[in-house]
Steps between C-alpha positions, in 0.01 A plus 500: 500500500490438868395762756803642690529696823840656449722210422268245662281279281141466620514130422788466744303681766208255459749207500650623822159553666402146391804343646486706821134397552578132439786513740284685759245216486766235518660655815153555655416135438831381647443710807144367541609140466802492721447416859844362584571334162567626153243393243526643150199557268472249216563600140127483437433738791761750371340479159168583670668800666615613160156468353348699787749771457429519124129533578574772756718699247234455233244651738736785598596572150193395291616680177852371505451169319686307773511128440685204633671223310571196718877447511652188372674281767837640394382863555382420854 
């Protein structure tokens, strides 16, 4: 049984925090790179952002059992 806060599933909260942190890193990276031209991070760089965020969440919530399964190309 999953932990719930009212009607909100704790797994969904972690999923949202993960996605927001990855997006934040992508946007920061885009802002850093762009001096008059738009250059997007590579798929490998985005995957690196994801791995960094998972490590950050694991450190923040050490008892949560947070893990990361690399998505298949269709899921990306």
